[in-house]
Structures are given as structure tokens and as C-alpha cells.
C-alpha positions as CSV (number, residue, x, y, z in Angstrom):
1,X,0.0,-0.1,0.0
2,X,1.3,3.5,-0.9
3,X,1.8,6.1,1.8
4,X,-1.1,8.5,2.6
5,X,0.4,11.4,0.6
6,X,1.9,9.5,-2.3
7,X,-0.2,9.3,-5.4
8,X,1.7,6.8,-7.6
9,X,4.8,4.5,-7.4
10,X,7.2,7.2,-8.5
11,X,6.2,9.4,-5.7
12,X,6.5,6.4,-3.3
13,X,10.0,5.7,-4.5
14,X,11.1,9.3,-4.0
15,X,9.6,9.2,-0.4
16,X,11.6,6.0,0.3
17,X,14.8,7.5,-1.1
18,X,14.3,10.5,1.1
19,X,13.7,8.4,4.2
20,X,16.9,6.4,3.5
21,X,18.9,9.6,3.0
22,X,17.7,11.1,6.3
23,X,18.5,7.9,8.0
24,X,22.0,7.8,6.6
25,X,22.5,11.4,7.6
26,X,21.3,10.8,11.1
27,X,23.7,7.8,11.5
28,X,26.8,9.8,10.6
29,X,29.3,9.7,13.4
30,X,30.1,13.1,14.8
31,X,33.8,12.7,14.1
32,X,33.2,12.7,10.4
33,X,32.0,15.3,8.0
34,X,29.2,14.4,5.6
35,X,31.7,14.1,2.8
36,X,34.0,11.9,4.7
37,X,31.1,9.7,5.8
38,X,29.8,9.3,2.2
39,X,33.3,8.4,1.0
40,X,33.5,5.8,3.9
41,X,30.2,4.2,2.9
42,X,31.1,4.2,-0.8
43,X,34.4,2.5,0.0
44,X,32.8,-0.1,2.1
45,X,30.1,-0.8,-0.6
46,X,32.8,-1.1,-3.3
47,X,34.9,-3.5,-1.1
48,X,31.7,-5.6,-0.6
49,X,31.1,-5.7,-4.4
50,X,34.7,-6.6,-5.1
51,X,34.4,-9.5,-2.6
52,X,31.3,-10.9,-4.3
53,X,32.9,-10.5,-7.8
54,X,36.0,-12.4,-6.6
55,X,33.8,-15.2,-5.1
56,X,31.8,-15.5,-8.3
57,X,35.0,-15.7,-10.4
58,X,36.4,-18.4,-8.1
59,X,33.2,-20.4,-8.3
60,X,33.1,-20.1,-12.2
61,X,36.6,-21.4,-12.3
62,X,35.7,-24.2,-10.0
63,X,32.6,-25.2,-12.1
64,X,34.8,-25.0,-15.3
65,X,37.3,-27.5,-13.7
66,X,34.5,-29.9,-12.6
67,X,32.9,-29.8,-16.0
68,X,36.2,-30.5,-17.7
69,X,36.9,-33.4,-15.3
70,X,33.5,-34.9,-16.1
71,X,34.1,-34.4,-19.8
72,X,37.5,-36.2,-19.6
73,X,35.9,-39.1,-17.6
74,X,33.2,-39.4,-20.2
75,X,30.3,-38.8,-17.6
76,X,27.1,-37.4,-18.9
77,X,26.2,-34.0,-17.5
78,X,22.6,-33.6,-16.5
């Protein structure tokens, strides 16, 4: 259900983005400026994304190895 003052999904998305932005601003540690906190959040996000990409790459290599081994052994792949 949409919020009381939102007339469509676009307005609802804008409302949610604003709520998230306010939550992030309020969670900023007093020792950091807004710019520093944004940079810290961005770096943390990028590090997380890099971790997932590396894990996906590792799993693709592992799958490729298993498929090659099955092919060499003449096993059918279902």
C-alpha cells in the first residue's frame, strides 16, 4: 500500500529515497563530515562488491574445472 500522501509508485520511490537519505545522515558519526562519511560508505560498498565478484569468479573457475573433469571421464552432465 502506498503512503497517505503518495499518489503513485514514482512518488513512493522518492519518499523512500528521502527516508533512506535522512536515516544515513542521522547515522553519521560526529567525528566525520558528511563528505567523509559518504566516502567511507562508498568504499565499504565497493569492497563488498569486489568480494562478491571475486567469489563469483572463483566459483566459475571451480565449475569449469569440474565440467572439464566430467568431460574427460566421459560422464554425462545432467
